[in-house]
C-alpha positions, -999 to +999 in steps of 0.1 A: -817-617+606-790-586+605-775-586+564-742-578+566-729-549+540-702-558+521-664-541+529-629-540+524-605-559+548-584-528+546-580-492+529-548-477+530-546-437+518-513-429+516-519-393+510-534-366+532-568-363+525-599-340+534-616-355+568-655-361+559-635-381+529-619-404+552-651-410+573-668-419+541-643-444+535-644-460+571-678-474+561-665-490+534-638-510+556-605-506+582-587-473+570-551-465+576-543-428+566-512-417+558-489-448+574-455-442+582-444-476+565-465-476+531-449-514+525-463-528+554-493-515+558-498-526+521-488-565+532-527-569+536-546-546+521-574-545+490-570-505+485-549-484+483-556-445+480-539-422+463-531-387+452-503-368+430-476-374+461-472-414+462-457-430+432-472-463+424-444-483+407-439-518+401-417-524+428-448-512+456-469-538+440-451-566+443-454-558+478-491-562+479-501-594+477-539-586+484-544-556+464-573-552+437-575-514+435-554-489+434-571-454+435-563-423+424-583-394+439-583-363+409-578-367+372-541-380+360-525-413+363-487-402+362-482-413+391-495-448+388-480-477+368-510-494+352-488-520+331-476-531+369-512-531+383-523-548+349-498-577+351-511-577+387-551-582+383-550-548+398-580-526+391-572-487+387-595-460+389-599-422+393-616-396+395-611-375+360-645-353+360-644-341+397-619-315+392-626-307+359-645-274+365-617-260+395-595-266+364-610-248+339-618-220+363-575-217+373-571-216+341-595-185+331-583-164+363-542-172+351-555-152+320-573-125+332-544-121+359-516-120+336-534-098+311-540-073+337-508-077+358-523-087+390-487-103+402-469-070+394-494-048+409-499-068+443-457-072+442-450-036+442-481-029+466-465-049+491-435-028+488-451+005+490-449+011+458-481+027+436-464+012+403-501+023+383-486+030+351-467+001+345-493-023+354-512-012+325-527-043+309-552-055+284-586-071+281-592-108+272-627-099+246-621-094+217-588-119+222-580-156+203-577-183+227-560-212+215-566-244+234-550-272+232-572-302+237-604-305+235-617-324+264-636-323+296-613-294+303-609-279+277-648-274+270-654-260+303-625-232+292-637-229+260-672-214+272-663-196+300-638-173+274-671-171+252-688-155+277-659-129+286-663-120+244-627-137+235-627-163+199-619-194+208-598-220+185-587-250+190-559-280+178-567-320+194-563-352+174-598-354+172-620-331+162-650-329+183-681-335+172-703-315+197-682-284+192-687-257+171-652-235+175-627-238+141-605-265+147-567-272+133-556-306+131-521-293+138-506-269+166-473-253+142-511-237+121-530-226+154-501-212+170-497-176+150-534-169+152-538-167+190-532-141+215-533-166+242-524-202+244-535-230+274-528-261+272-552-295+285-538-319+262-537-352+279-502-375+275-481-400+288-451-384+310-421-390+291-438-375+259-421-353+239-427-311+249-459-303+227-444-266+231-408-269+217-384-240+211-396-245+172-428-239+184-428-212+202-413-194+176-445-195+157-466-183+184-474-144+184-450-121+195-466-107+229-488-134+235-488-160+263-490-189+277-507-208+302-503-245+311-526-265+339-521-297+320-490-314+326-452-298+330-439-320+307-456-300+278-431-274+275-397-272+267-390-252+299-359-237+286-374-227+253-405-210+268-376-190+297-358-174+266-391-164+251-401-147+279-368-129+286-367-116+251-398-106+253-412-129+222-441-141+249-457-112+266-461-137+300-470-169+313-486-186+340-478-223+350-495-245+377-476-277+369-438-285+366-416-311+356-400-318+384-422-308+423-417-289+440-405-259+417-371-245+421-365-235+384-352-204+366-383-190+357-390-184+396-369-153+388-387-143+358-410-109+364-434-116+334-444-154+347-475-161+375-465-200+391-489-217+415-482-254+437-500-272+415-532-259+430-557-258+400-578-285+413-577-279+451-608-264+461-628-271+485-660-278+458-634-299+437-618-319+470-659-331+475-670-341+441-635-361+440-641-376+474-679-386+462-673-400+432-642-422+447-666-438+477-688-439+448-668-461+427-655-483+460-691-487+468-696-503+432-669-525+436-680-540+469-711-546+451-704-561+418 
């Protein structure tokens, strides 16, 4: 007697995905990868898998009468209309922990790159200039790092920062019971204490920026900002003004209000910009794939 394993009737992968993950998903049902007409393929699909590029809107899910699951291969769900999915009884999954270490490493790497002027030094060398004097930087050891948000990534950043000799303080609506770093309920109290501020807050799209013009003015003169969380968490115009005036020494950003980014920060020398790559490591992508496949397998056997 042959026992057939349960499978999905059709899995649509809307965005590019690593070949080993695609192969693993094929074991769970027929797979359609990056279709030219997403709506057409969703007409009879049970599972839709997206990354950050595809927007799962009410209009999109209304064209998918058989859709059971929307799976986001990554942390946030900003590009998924959860209310629309709930209305149609579509379950929403994601992989929140799989890329946490990659993002935390990126945040720490950005701190080092900013404070040691890696970007400026590299750019000058590429054009044949030995600009040693103007690339003098600062050590992170002994500096105070302020974390806005003490979730999975915030905790990892804190641990890595402590190992580098930094002092860690944080602001979060809830005081974490499993960490001993000084906690500040108010971001306004935290900011004047910090040499570096790193954003790790999770807020819904459309929320007002955490680092507004008023709050940026409260930061230490010569301090730095790191953002690997959400682009809208910082008032871009206020950040640009503070960087141009010298109130802030530098900023490193991996996320932007609109992506791909082509705004005014590109023209500033004291800004390090990367194209939303904090989670883009081979190891993180492997963990994301494993987590996604595991969750979908559980749904098949539930």
